[in-house]
KEGU-378121 format. One line per 5 residues: number of its first residue (from 1); their letters; for each residue x, y, z of C-alpha. Coordinates in nm, 2 decimals. Example, Ala and Ser with C-alpha at 12.3 -4.5 7.8 and 13.67 -1.06 7.14 Angstrom:
BEGIN
1) as) 1.23:-0.45:0.78 ~ 1.37:-0.11:0.71
# end
This chain:
BEGIN
1) mntsp) 5.45:0.92:2.57 ~ 5.52:0.78:2.22 ~ 5.62:0.41:2.23 ~ 5.58:0.38:1.87 ~ 5.88:0.15:1.67
6) vtgae) 6.18:0.29:1.59 ~ 6.40:0.02:1.46 ~ 6.33:-0.04:1.12 ~ 6.66:-0.07:0.83 ~ 6.62:0.26:0.76
11) sfprr) 6.51:0.43:1.13 ~ 6.69:0.75:1.19 ~ 6.93:0.59:1.43 ~ 7.05:0.38:1.14 ~ 7.04:0.63:0.92
16) hgltr) 7.25:0.86:1.15 ~ 7.52:0.64:1.21 ~ 7.54:0.54:0.86 ~ 7.61:0.88:0.74 ~ 7.79:1.03:1.05
21) gftlg) 7.54:1.20:1.12 ~ 7.46:1.36:0.78 ~ 7.80:1.47:0.73 ~ 7.95:1.23:0.46 ~ 7.90:1.40:0.10
26) aprgf) 7.96:1.74:0.21 ~ 8.21:1.96:0.07 ~ 8.51:2.06:0.31 ~ 8.88:2.16:0.34 ~ 8.83:2.43:0.14
31) qvsad) 9.12:2.61:-0.05 ~ 9.14:2.93:-0.29 ~ 9.42:2.97:-0.51 ~ 9.60:3.32:-0.48 ~ 9.48:3.47:-0.79
36) geria) 9.12:3.30:-0.71 ~ 9.14:3.13:-1.01 ~ 9.08:2.75:-0.85 ~ 8.92:2.63:-0.54 ~ 9.05:2.26:-0.39
41) flrss) 8.84:2.09:-0.16 ~ 8.76:1.73:-0.03 ~ 8.39:1.53:-0.08 ~ 8.30:1.19:-0.05 ~ 8.08:1.06:-0.31
46) gpvdp) 7.77:1.00:-0.11 ~ 7.61:1.02:0.23 ~ 7.73:0.67:0.34 ~ 8.04:0.66:0.15 ~ 8.33:0.80:0.43
51) vnslw) 8.62:0.81:0.19 ~ 8.69:1.19:0.04 ~ 8.84:1.23:-0.22 ~ 9.01:1.55:-0.39 ~ 8.80:1.80:-0.61
56) lfdvs) 8.92:2.11:-0.81 ~ 8.67:2.40:-0.89 ~ 8.74:2.64:-1.17 ~ 8.61:2.99:-1.07 ~ 8.63:3.12:-1.46
61) agter) 8.46:2.81:-1.59 ~ 8.24:2.75:-1.30 ~ 8.30:2.37:-1.35 ~ 8.44:2.10:-1.07 ~ 8.65:1.78:-1.18
66) lvfda) 8.79:1.53:-0.96 ~ 9.14:1.53:-0.90 ~ 9.21:1.21:-0.72 ~ 8.99:0.98:-0.69 ~ 9.06:0.82:-0.31
71) sefgs) 8.82:0.54:-0.35 ~ 9.05:0.35:-0.61 ~ 9.34:0.37:-0.38 ~ 9.21:0.10:-0.16 ~ 9.31:0.22:0.16
76) dladl) 9.14:0.20:0.53 ~ 9.23:0.30:0.86 ~ 9.38:0.00:0.92 ~ 9.68:0.11:0.71 ~ 9.72:0.45:0.95
81) saaer) 10.03:0.50:1.14 ~ 9.96:0.54:1.53 ~ 10.06:0.89:1.49 ~ 9.80:1.00:1.21 ~ 9.56:0.85:1.41
86) arrer) 9.64:1.01:1.72 ~ 9.58:1.32:1.50 ~ 9.27:1.20:1.37 ~ 9.14:1.16:1.70 ~ 9.23:1.53:1.83
91) aresg) 9.08:1.66:1.51 ~ 8.73:1.49:1.54 ~ 8.81:1.35:1.20 ~ 8.56:1.06:1.17 ~ 8.63:1.03:0.80
96) ggvva) 8.87:0.81:0.55 ~ 9.04:0.90:0.23 ~ 9.16:1.25:0.17 ~ 9.10:1.42:0.52 ~ 9.31:1.68:0.52
101) ydadr) 9.60:1.80:0.20 ~ 9.87:2.04:0.20 ~ 9.91:2.30:-0.09 ~ 10.09:2.54:-0.23 ~ 9.93:2.94:-0.30
106) dltva) 9.88:2.90:-0.69 ~ 9.69:2.54:-0.62 ~ 9.92:2.34:-0.87 ~ 10.06:2.11:-0.64 ~ 9.92:1.92:-0.34
111) vfvig) 10.00:1.65:-0.08 ~ 9.84:1.46:0.12 ~ 9.86:1.09:0.34 ~ 9.68:0.81:0.20 ~ 9.70:0.52:0.50
116) sqivr) 10.06:0.60:0.58 ~ 10.22:0.69:0.24 ~ 10.20:1.02:0.11 ~ 10.08:1.10:-0.24 ~ 10.20:1.42:-0.46
121) vdllt) 9.92:1.51:-0.69 ~ 9.97:1.80:-0.99 ~ 9.61:1.98:-0.97 ~ 9.65:2.10:-1.32 ~ 9.71:1.79:-1.50
126) gearv) 9.57:1.56:-1.21 ~ 9.89:1.32:-1.24 ~ 9.94:1.16:-0.88 ~ 10.23:0.97:-0.78 ~ 10.30:0.79:-0.46
131) ldtae) 10.66:0.94:-0.27 ~ 10.92:0.66:-0.19 ~ 10.92:0.77:0.23 ~ 10.97:0.60:0.56 ~ 10.75:0.38:0.70
136) gafdp) 10.46:0.57:0.91 ~ 10.46:0.89:0.77 ~ 10.22:1.15:0.83 ~ 10.14:1.51:0.80 ~ 10.34:1.62:0.49
141) rlspd) 10.37:1.95:0.44 ~ 10.48:2.12:0.12 ~ 10.79:2.39:0.04 ~ 10.68:2.66:-0.12 ~ 10.88:2.63:-0.42
146) tekva) 10.68:2.27:-0.43 ~ 10.97:2.08:-0.49 ~ 11.00:1.94:-0.19 ~ 10.80:1.75:0.09 ~ 10.85:1.75:0.48
151) yvagr) 10.69:1.50:0.72 ~ 10.70:1.30:1.01 ~ 10.76:0.92:1.04 ~ 10.81:0.79:1.40 ~ 10.97:1.05:1.61
156) elrvv) 11.16:1.20:1.32 ~ 11.15:1.46:1.07 ~ 11.22:1.43:0.75 ~ 11.19:1.53:0.37 ~ 11.16:1.42:0.02
161) tddgd) 11.28:1.54:-0.29 ~ 11.32:1.36:-0.71 ~ 11.68:1.31:-0.57 ~ 11.55:1.07:-0.27 ~ 11.41:1.11:0.12
166) rllig) 11.65:1.13:0.43 ~ 11.63:1.24:0.79 ~ 11.63:1.58:0.85 ~ 11.66:1.58:1.22 ~ 11.61:1.33:1.50
171) eaeet) 11.69:1.16:1.81 ~ 11.74:0.82:1.95 ~ 11.57:0.90:2.30 ~ 11.31:0.76:2.31 ~ 11.07:1.04:2.52
176) vswga) 11.14:1.29:2.23 ~ 11.02:1.37:1.88 ~ 11.11:1.63:1.65 ~ 10.83:1.77:1.41 ~ 10.49:1.64:1.58
181) aefia) 10.22:1.83:1.77 ~ 10.23:1.77:2.14 ~ 9.87:1.64:2.29 ~ 9.82:1.93:2.46 ~ 9.88:2.18:2.18
186) aeemg) 9.67:1.95:1.94 ~ 9.39:1.87:2.18 ~ 9.31:2.28:2.33 ~ 9.54:2.48:2.13 ~ 9.36:2.42:1.81
191) rtrgf) 9.76:2.41:1.67 ~ 9.79:2.01:1.50 ~ 10.14:2.06:1.34 ~ 10.48:2.10:1.48 ~ 10.67:2.24:1.21
196) wwgpd) 10.68:2.52:0.93 ~ 10.85:2.56:0.58 ~ 11.06:2.89:0.56 ~ 10.95:3.12:0.28 ~ 11.25:3.05:0.09
201) sdall) 11.20:2.69:0.13 ~ 11.59:2.63:0.23 ~ 11.47:2.56:0.61 ~ 11.22:2.43:0.88 ~ 11.14:2.60:1.18
206) vqrvd) 11.06:2.24:1.43 ~ 10.95:2.14:1.75 ~ 11.08:1.95:1.93 ~ 10.89:1.76:2.18 ~ 11.05:1.56:2.52
211) vapid) 10.75:1.35:2.71 ~ 10.98:1.22:3.01 ~ 10.84:1.47:3.22 ~ 10.50:1.34:3.17 ~ 10.36:1.05:3.41
216) twwis) 10.28:0.73:3.20 ~ 9.91:0.59:3.22 ~ 9.78:0.29:3.04 ~ 9.45:0.24:2.85 ~ 9.37:-0.13:2.83
221) apvdp) 9.11:-0.30:2.62 ~ 8.94:-0.54:2.89 ~ 8.77:-0.75:2.59 ~ 9.13:-0.88:2.45 ~ 9.32:-0.95:2.77
226) wespt) 9.61:-1.09:2.59 ~ 9.68:-0.75:2.45 ~ 9.94:-0.50:2.60 ~ 9.77:-0.21:2.72 ~ 9.87:0.07:2.55
231) eiryp) 10.06:0.37:2.73 ~ 10.03:0.69:2.69 ~ 10.16:1.00:2.83 ~ 9.87:1.25:2.99 ~ 9.96:1.58:3.16
236) aagsa) 9.67:1.61:3.41 ~ 9.60:1.92:3.60 ~ 9.88:2.01:3.83 ~ 10.12:1.78:3.69 ~ 10.38:1.85:3.42
241) naevg) 10.39:1.94:3.06 ~ 10.58:1.80:2.79 ~ 10.92:2.05:2.73 ~ 10.85:2.20:2.37 ~ 11.17:2.32:2.20
246) lamvg) 11.21:2.46:1.89 ~ 11.47:2.50:1.64 ~ 11.57:2.61:1.27 ~ 11.69:2.33:1.09 ~ 11.85:2.41:0.75
251) ldnsr) 11.85:2.15:0.46 ~ 12.22:2.25:0.47 ~ 12.21:2.03:0.79 ~ 12.25:2.37:1.00 ~ 12.09:2.39:1.31
256) vdvtw) 11.99:2.77:1.51 ~ 11.77:2.65:1.87 ~ 11.52:2.93:1.92 ~ 11.47:3.06:2.29 ~ 11.13:3.09:2.31
261) rprqa) 11.14:2.96:2.67 ~ 11.43:3.02:2.86 ~ 11.57:2.87:3.20 ~ 11.57:3.19:3.39 ~ 11.35:3.49:3.35
266) pavlg) 11.47:3.83:3.26 ~ 11.38:4.12:3.44 ~ 11.02:4.14:3.53 ~ 10.82:4.37:3.25 ~ 10.69:4.65:3.51
271) dsass) 10.31:4.74:3.59 ~ 10.15:4.42:3.39 ~ 9.83:4.49:3.23 ~ 9.48:4.53:3.37 ~ 9.20:4.25:3.31
276) gsaar) 9.08:4.28:2.97 ~ 9.36:4.51:2.86 ~ 9.69:4.50:2.69 ~ 10.05:4.60:2.77 ~ 10.24:4.68:2.47
281) vapge) 10.60:4.59:2.50 ~ 10.88:4.73:2.28 ~ 11.12:4.51:2.09 ~ 11.45:4.41:2.29 ~ 11.26:4.39:2.60
286) snapg) 11.27:4.12:2.83 ~ 11.06:3.80:2.62 ~ 10.87:3.61:2.91 ~ 10.64:3.77:3.18 ~ 10.86:3.73:3.51
291) esnlw) 11.06:3.50:3.74 ~ 10.76:3.32:3.87 ~ 10.58:3.28:3.50 ~ 10.78:3.18:3.27 ~ 10.61:3.08:2.89
296) eylak) 10.50:2.74:2.93 ~ 10.30:2.69:2.63 ~ 10.37:2.79:2.25 ~ 10.04:2.84:2.11 ~ 10.09:2.94:1.73
301) vdwsr) 10.40:2.96:1.53 ~ 10.39:3.16:1.21 ~ 10.70:3.21:0.94 ~ 10.62:3.46:0.63 ~ 10.83:3.72:0.48
306) dgill) 10.73:3.94:0.76 ~ 10.96:3.73:1.01 ~ 10.88:3.48:1.22 ~ 10.63:3.52:1.49 ~ 10.54:3.31:1.79
311) tvqsr) 10.25:3.31:2.00 ~ 10.32:3.19:2.40 ~ 10.12:3.14:2.68 ~ 10.21:3.15:3.07 ~ 10.12:2.82:3.28
316) dqrtl) 9.83:2.98:3.46 ~ 9.73:3.14:3.11 ~ 9.67:3.48:3.25 ~ 9.91:3.65:3.05 ~ 10.01:3.60:2.62
321) gvldv) 10.31:3.71:2.46 ~ 10.37:3.77:2.11 ~ 10.78:3.72:2.01 ~ 10.98:3.79:1.67 ~ 11.25:3.58:1.64
326) dratg) 11.58:3.64:1.52 ~ 11.69:3.37:1.24 ~ 12.07:3.43:1.28 ~ 12.10:3.39:1.66 ~ 11.73:3.19:1.76
331) kcrqr) 11.71:3.51:2.04 ~ 11.34:3.63:2.10 ~ 11.21:4.00:2.14 ~ 10.90:4.07:2.30 ~ 10.68:4.29:2.08
336) yqvsd) 10.35:4.23:2.26 ~ 10.19:4.13:2.56 ~ 9.79:4.12:2.67 ~ 9.73:3.99:3.04 ~ 9.38:3.91:3.21
341) ehwve) 9.29:3.82:3.58 ~ 9.06:3.56:3.44 ~ 9.27:3.40:3.13 ~ 9.39:3.51:2.80 ~ 9.16:3.33:2.47
346) liaga) 9.33:3.22:2.20 ~ 9.15:3.28:1.88 ~ 9.21:3.11:1.52 ~ 9.41:3.32:1.28 ~ 9.54:3.55:1.54
351) palhd) 9.79:3.72:1.64 ~ 9.91:3.77:1.30 ~ 10.14:4.00:1.14 ~ 10.10:4.19:0.81 ~ 10.28:4.48:0.65
356) grllt) 10.45:4.48:0.99 ~ 10.12:4.60:1.17 ~ 10.01:4.31:1.46 ~ 9.69:4.20:1.45 ~ 9.54:4.08:1.77
361) vedra) 9.20:3.93:1.93 ~ 9.13:4.10:2.29 ~ 8.94:4.11:2.53 ~ 8.82:4.43:2.66 ~ 8.49:4.40:2.83
366) parrl) 8.22:4.40:2.71 ~ 8.35:4.25:2.37 ~ 8.61:4.06:2.23 ~ 8.80:4.29:1.96 ~ 9.00:4.27:1.68
371) cvdge) 9.26:4.54:1.71 ~ 9.59:4.63:1.60 ~ 9.89:4.75:1.69 ~ 9.70:4.72:2.04 ~ 9.39:4.98:1.92
376) altgd) 9.06:4.82:1.86 ~ 8.88:4.83:1.56 ~ 8.53:4.66:1.63 ~ 8.32:4.78:1.92 ~ 8.09:4.69:2.20
381) gvqvr) 7.83:4.51:2.03 ~ 8.05:4.28:1.82 ~ 8.23:3.94:1.96 ~ 8.51:3.85:1.73 ~ 8.51:3.47:1.68
386) svidi) 8.80:3.40:1.42 ~ 9.00:3.59:1.19 ~ 8.98:3.45:0.82 ~ 9.22:3.60:0.63 ~ 9.41:3.96:0.62
391) gddgi) 9.48:4.18:0.28 ~ 9.58:4.52:0.19 ~ 9.17:4.61:0.15 ~ 9.10:4.50:0.53 ~ 9.06:4.21:0.75
396) vitac) 8.81:3.88:0.73 ~ 8.64:3.78:1.04 ~ 8.40:3.61:1.20 ~ 8.16:3.74:1.46 ~ 7.87:3.73:1.65
401) repts) 7.64:4.05:1.72 ~ 7.40:3.80:1.92 ~ 7.48:3.45:2.02 ~ 7.27:3.24:1.82 ~ 7.42:3.35:1.50
406) vqvat) 7.77:3.40:1.34 ~ 7.86:3.62:1.04 ~ 8.17:3.70:0.82 ~ 8.22:4.11:0.78 ~ 8.56:4.28:0.63
411) vgwdg) 8.68:4.53:0.88 ~ 8.90:4.81:0.71 ~ 9.21:4.94:0.84 ~ 9.03:5.21:0.94 ~ 8.77:5.01:1.15
416) elrww) 8.47:5.03:0.92 ~ 8.31:4.72:0.95 ~ 8.10:4.55:0.66 ~ 7.92:4.27:0.68 ~ 7.86:3.98:0.42
421) dnspg) 7.51:3.96:0.47 ~ 7.26:4.01:0.76 ~ 7.07:3.64:0.75 ~ 7.08:3.44:1.05 ~ 7.31:3.08:1.04
426) vksav) 7.63:3.03:1.13 ~ 7.85:3.18:0.84 ~ 8.24:3.08:0.76 ~ 8.43:3.20:0.46 ~ 8.77:3.15:0.31
431) vggpt) 8.90:3.36:0.06 ~ 9.17:3.42:-0.22 ~ 9.26:3.72:-0.46 ~ 8.89:3.84:-0.55 ~ 8.72:3.49:-0.49
436) evrid) 8.54:3.40:-0.19 ~ 8.43:3.05:-0.10 ~ 8.09:3.14:0.16 ~ 8.02:2.86:0.37 ~ 7.65:2.88:0.49
441) rslah) 7.45:2.66:0.77 ~ 7.10:2.78:0.86 ~ 6.75:2.66:0.99 ~ 6.62:2.72:0.65 ~ 6.77:2.49:0.46
446) hgvgv) 6.99:2.11:0.57 ~ 7.35:2.06:0.61 ~ 7.63:2.30:0.49 ~ 7.53:2.54:0.20 ~ 7.83:2.66:-0.03
451) evrss) 7.82:2.96:-0.29 ~ 8.15:3.10:-0.51 ~ 8.19:3.47:-0.56 ~ 8.46:3.64:-0.75 ~ 8.47:4.04:-0.81
456) grvvs) 8.15:4.07:-0.61 ~ 7.90:3.84:-0.86 ~ 7.78:3.48:-0.77 ~ 7.96:3.21:-0.99 ~ 7.82:2.87:-0.87
461) riash) 7.75:2.68:-0.57 ~ 7.92:2.37:-0.50 ~ 7.71:2.07:-0.46 ~ 7.66:1.87:-0.12 ~ 7.63:1.50:-0.17
466) sevpn) 7.54:1.42:0.19 ~ 7.16:1.31:0.28 ~ 6.82:1.46:0.38 ~ 6.70:1.33:0.68 ~ 6.40:1.22:0.69
471) invgv) 6.29:1.43:1.01 ~ 6.12:1.80:1.03 ~ 6.28:1.99:1.26 ~ 6.06:2.24:1.44 ~ 6.27:2.40:1.68
476) slhrl) 6.19:2.75:1.85 ~ 6.45:2.97:1.97 ~ 6.43:3.15:2.28 ~ 6.58:3.39:2.52 ~ 6.47:3.28:2.90
481) gerel) 6.53:3.37:3.28 ~ 6.69:3.69:3.41 ~ 7.04:3.63:3.25 ~ 6.84:3.59:2.87 ~ 6.99:3.28:2.81
486) aaall) 6.99:3.11:2.44 ~ 6.76:2.83:2.44 ~ 6.58:2.62:2.20 ~ 6.30:2.42:2.24 ~ 6.18:2.12:2.00
491) lpnep) 5.85:1.93:2.00 ~ 5.70:1.64:1.89 ~ 5.54:1.62:1.50 ~ 5.23:1.47:1.63 ~ 4.93:1.35:1.42
496) aeads) 4.66:1.60:1.37 ~ 4.46:1.38:1.58 ~ 4.67:1.40:1.89 ~ 4.65:1.58:2.19 ~ 4.79:1.89:2.19
501) eaklp) 4.74:1.99:2.52 ~ 4.92:1.63:2.71 ~ 5.17:1.69:2.93 ~ 5.53:1.59:2.77 ~ 5.82:1.48:2.97
506) vlldp) 6.13:1.71:2.92 ~ 6.46:1.62:2.81 ~ 6.76:1.88:2.86 ~ 7.01:1.80:2.60 ~ 7.31:2.07:2.68
511) yggph) 7.64:2.05:2.61 ~ 7.71:2.35:2.85 ~ 8.07:2.40:2.89 ~ 8.32:2.66:2.73 ~ 8.44:2.64:2.37
516) aqrvq) 8.10:2.54:2.24 ~ 7.73:2.61:2.17 ~ 7.42:2.43:2.12 ~ 7.19:2.65:2.07 ~ 7.28:2.82:1.68
521) qarsl) 7.06:2.88:1.41 ~ 7.17:2.59:1.22 ~ 6.95:2.27:1.13 ~ 7.18:1.98:1.17 ~ 7.24:2.10:1.53
526) fyvsq) 6.94:1.98:1.60 ~ 6.85:1.67:1.39 ~ 6.96:1.38:1.75 ~ 6.73:1.65:1.97 ~ 6.43:1.60:1.71
531) wfadq) 6.43:1.28:1.69 ~ 6.38:1.21:2.06 ~ 6.13:1.50:2.02 ~ 5.94:1.27:1.84 ~ 5.97:1.01:2.03
536) gfavl) 5.74:1.21:2.26 ~ 5.97:1.42:2.46 ~ 5.96:1.79:2.48 ~ 6.34:1.87:2.45 ~ 6.47:2.18:2.57
541) vtdgr) 6.85:2.27:2.48 ~ 7.05:2.55:2.66 ~ 7.34:2.73:2.62 ~ 7.43:2.84:2.98 ~ 7.74:3.07:3.17
546) gtpgr) 8.04:3.01:3.01 ~ 7.92:2.94:2.66 ~ 8.12:3.21:2.38 ~ 7.90:3.40:2.20 ~ 7.80:3.64:2.47
551) gpdfe) 8.12:3.80:2.53 ~ 8.40:3.79:2.79 ~ 8.22:3.83:3.14 ~ 7.97:3.56:3.03 ~ 8.22:3.31:2.98
556) revrg) 8.45:3.41:3.26 ~ 8.14:3.38:3.52 ~ 8.26:2.98:3.55 ~ 8.60:3.10:3.68 ~ 8.65:2.86:3.96
561) dlagp) 8.31:2.68:3.93 ~ 8.21:2.45:3.65 ~ 7.98:2.31:3.82 ~ 7.78:2.60:4.01 ~ 7.69:2.83:3.70
566) vlddq) 7.67:2.60:3.47 ~ 7.36:2.35:3.63 ~ 7.22:2.68:3.77 ~ 7.15:2.81:3.44 ~ 6.99:2.48:3.32
571) iealy) 6.75:2.48:3.58 ~ 6.68:2.86:3.54 ~ 6.60:2.79:3.18 ~ 6.35:2.47:3.24 ~ 6.15:2.66:3.47
576) amael) 6.14:2.96:3.23 ~ 6.00:2.74:2.99 ~ 5.77:2.54:3.18 ~ 5.65:2.88:3.22 ~ 5.61:2.97:2.86
581) nprld) 5.48:2.61:2.75 ~ 5.25:2.44:3.00 ~ 5.32:2.11:2.83 ~ 5.63:2.06:3.02 ~ 5.56:1.78:3.27
586) ldrva) 5.78:1.92:3.57 ~ 5.77:1.59:3.72 ~ 5.96:1.38:3.49 ~ 6.26:1.54:3.35 ~ 6.55:1.40:3.22
591) irgws) 6.90:1.51:3.11 ~ 7.16:1.35:2.85 ~ 7.47:1.50:2.73 ~ 7.88:1.37:2.61 ~ 8.16:1.48:2.72
596) fggyl) 8.13:1.83:2.95 ~ 7.71:1.78:2.87 ~ 7.79:1.43:2.99 ~ 7.94:1.59:3.33 ~ 7.68:1.82:3.32
601) aalav) 7.39:1.54:3.35 ~ 7.61:1.36:3.60 ~ 7.59:1.64:3.81 ~ 7.23:1.73:3.78 ~ 7.06:1.40:3.91
606) lrrpd) 7.35:1.41:4.18 ~ 7.32:1.75:4.30 ~ 6.95:1.80:4.21 ~ 6.73:1.45:4.20 ~ 6.42:1.72:4.30
611) vfrag) 6.45:1.83:3.95 ~ 6.64:1.57:3.76 ~ 6.46:1.23:3.73 ~ 6.71:1.04:3.51 ~ 7.04:1.12:3.35
616) iagap) 7.25:1.00:3.06 ~ 7.61:1.08:3.09 ~ 7.84:1.01:2.83 ~ 8.21:1.03:2.85 ~ 8.17:1.26:3.16
621) vtdwr) 8.45:1.39:3.33 ~ 8.42:1.34:3.72 ~ 8.72:1.46:3.85 ~ 8.90:1.78:3.69 ~ 9.25:1.66:3.84
626) lydth) 9.19:1.35:3.57 ~ 9.17:1.63:3.29 ~ 9.43:1.81:3.07 ~ 9.64:2.10:3.21 ~ 9.57:2.35:2.96
631) ytery) 9.20:2.31:3.00 ~ 9.13:2.27:3.34 ~ 9.38:2.51:3.48 ~ 9.25:2.75:3.25 ~ 8.90:2.79:3.44
636) lghpd) 9.02:2.60:3.81 ~ 9.38:2.73:3.87 ~ 9.64:2.53:3.97 ~ 9.51:2.23:4.23 ~ 9.79:2.30:4.46
641) sepen) 9.71:2.65:4.47 ~ 9.30:2.68:4.47 ~ 9.26:2.32:4.54 ~ 8.87:2.46:4.64 ~ 8.79:2.50:4.29
646) yersd) 8.90:2.11:4.20 ~ 8.63:2.05:4.52 ~ 8.36:2.20:4.43 ~ 8.37:2.14:4.05 ~ 8.39:1.78:4.15
651) vlygs) 8.08:1.57:4.08 ~ 8.02:1.44:4.37 ~ 8.04:1.78:4.60 ~ 7.72:1.87:4.72 ~ 7.60:1.56:4.60
656) aqvdd) 7.26:1.56:4.73 ~ 7.09:1.30:4.99 ~ 6.79:1.14:4.84 ~ 6.47:1.09:5.05 ~ 6.24:0.79:5.01
661) stgvp) 5.97:1.00:4.84 ~ 6.18:1.05:4.54 ~ 6.39:0.76:4.54 ~ 6.76:0.69:4.36 ~ 6.73:0.91:4.00
666) pllli) 6.87:0.64:3.75 ~ 7.20:0.71:3.64 ~ 7.34:0.58:3.31 ~ 7.69:0.61:3.25 ~ 7.87:0.55:2.92
671) hglad) 8.26:0.61:2.81 ~ 8.46:0.41:2.55 ~ 8.72:0.20:2.72 ~ 8.99:0.33:2.41 ~ 8.95:0.69:2.47
676) dnvva) 9.28:0.90:2.58 ~ 9.07:1.22:2.60 ~ 8.84:1.19:2.90 ~ 8.96:0.84:3.01 ~ 8.76:0.60:3.15
681) ahtlq) 8.88:0.59:3.48 ~ 8.64:0.93:3.48 ~ 8.36:0.74:3.53 ~ 8.48:0.40:3.69 ~ 8.60:0.63:3.98
686) lsral) 8.23:0.77:3.97 ~ 8.05:0.39:3.95 ~ 8.28:0.33:4.26 ~ 8.23:0.63:4.48 ~ 7.83:0.54:4.40
691) lesgr) 7.86:0.18:4.50 ~ 8.03:0.26:4.81 ~ 7.72:0.54:4.89 ~ 7.45:0.28:4.79 ~ 7.34:0.44:4.50
696) phtvl) 7.19:0.29:4.20 ~ 7.31:0.32:3.86 ~ 7.41:0.15:3.55 ~ 7.76:0.16:3.34 ~ 7.79:0.09:2.99
701) plsgv) 8.13:0.04:2.84 ~ 8.21:0.06:2.50 ~ 8.50:-0.15:2.42 ~ 8.74:-0.04:2.15 ~ 8.57:0.33:2.16
706) thmtp) 8.77:0.68:2.17 ~ 8.62:1.03:2.28 ~ 8.44:1.00:1.94 ~ 8.18:0.71:1.86 ~ 8.18:0.73:1.45
711) qeeva) 8.16:0.33:1.40 ~ 7.82:0.29:1.25 ~ 7.65:0.02:1.49 ~ 7.80:0.22:1.79 ~ 7.61:0.53:1.71
716) qnlml) 7.32:0.33:1.61 ~ 7.26:0.16:1.89 ~ 7.35:0.43:2.15 ~ 7.09:0.63:2.05 ~ 6.84:0.33:2.06
721) lqlhf) 6.95:0.24:2.43 ~ 6.88:0.61:2.54 ~ 6.59:0.63:2.42 ~ 6.50:0.29:2.59 ~ 6.68:0.41:2.94
726) lrsal) 6.47:0.70:2.94 ~ 6.14:0.56:2.87 ~ 6.17:0.30:3.15 ~ 6.31:0.57:3.37 ~ 6.02:0.83:3.29
731) s) 5.73:0.61:3.24
# end
């Protein structure tokens, strides 16, 4: 095994930590004006600068200019309100400066938070001013007429204009907030906001959240025993969610409550849709899926000239409803319903209305399809990932034709499909008028490439200031085993005189769970894996059952069991790869992972010590009863009605007895003590159980660290400590 030193000042782990995984300095957060003449975006000054500034690109001139230099403002993370820090944690945002902004359709004005202050910028002149707002402001949103800014401060929604700042709506009850997305919406449903301007700028649709039904948990800071623990309301599987209400609040202080979640269900809808199909319900019928299954989750809200559209889910997520809202009365009528025997997936950008037509993305075996008014527009070979833009000429989507690439396509209203290009990679886009911002990640280049096109011609590229890592990513992609699992193999970049036949210890480096892929044609996904390979490992990354990109049936094979299928697929891929490459030493196999990947690593060591000789489990879910309602119940059901699913998915279920010939595989558990997503109790409870059963293991607590690890020193040294652990365990 390679034992060369890796700890120099400019080592890969050091640069990886300083550059936040080589992402700092890359452009992001694109918006295109409605006429396609301007593009706003965020970018920091360089590869070690975490402070993002706001830029504007002139499409006609092909030039960019700095609109707001956040580095001159003198704000840092310490200035953020608790609510803004929580929002950034949910969004996995590790940068500083301007990390998100809101602008009008014409890109003439933008607003954003710096510290806990709201800044308003004229995008045409660059003139910026700090608005006089309440303390702790976050999530500012510009009214369509650009004259007003609504924002959340504490538990209230407020509005600021040239005439001053005022309270729009709030309550004295400590468990009630107005205007902020609840934990489940932000963490699991992709909805990070809790209020929406009406198109006439005279009223807002505002979410009311009461967390009183949710159990109180405490996150302590053991290194600071004099500090009080932090109180959180965590909706664990099987327990109560927050009570979410909705009201239309006028600037004239009028209020109309929206009855999207009636206390008692109207008549049952009749025959429900079968798996992978939709039941279309005409307006005026019931707005609930039946007495035993009232709407539980408010997944999406749209208020446009087409009307108010709500996307809601039942508690078991097997039914999704699309509701129209009467602005005068707040009453809801169900426009459409989708049901599935497993679950209905939430897709970015859908459902949506365009000129009275309803766009949805629905799982109809064997594909995830784009539908208009219930009729599918895409066929069997296209897996729709998101809806980007809807216009008179068609719908712009991202989709997969095979799981390792995500492409952009335009789907005509007649169903004609036009792919923007056929090159492999992970693509996305932002559209405005005749202008397209094409965003490209691939194996052919570092980081993100951004191309601007207008009226079919290439205008320019928007430069990235991110660092190109000094590492040669040599990844080979494979389809392994009977299920043709997507996998990537990375081998050491060895000197010419090295023994090319020498056996290599194997490191599995998966995520392996729902909603995320590791095996895609984007070089940046493999930087860390290649670094481990260069330390003398054959690194194998596999996307098994449950991961997206291969269609609904493949994803749904984990329903009721989050452990068995995903672990079996990792082992199947390992043995299949060893047949193709005899350098893989099956007597020295380790696995590492974070979050679901950490769960998978712990499973591997505890259930299959005959295969795995060591494991590193970072922030693992070890008991699914301690994870949140929306994610967990989607795959395992309610713990009261399907307890067997939780038992079989528990890390310690089926834990193998280790015999004297193999010994106890070393297991390193790593957890941030400030993690409010996968709380540290997961690791600590597993550690207690392992100790009681006499199984040696190591626990590495990370003081002050959340589910992310953005701190430079933490990110750097975690890599080095993991390498040391693996070398010791496999030597």
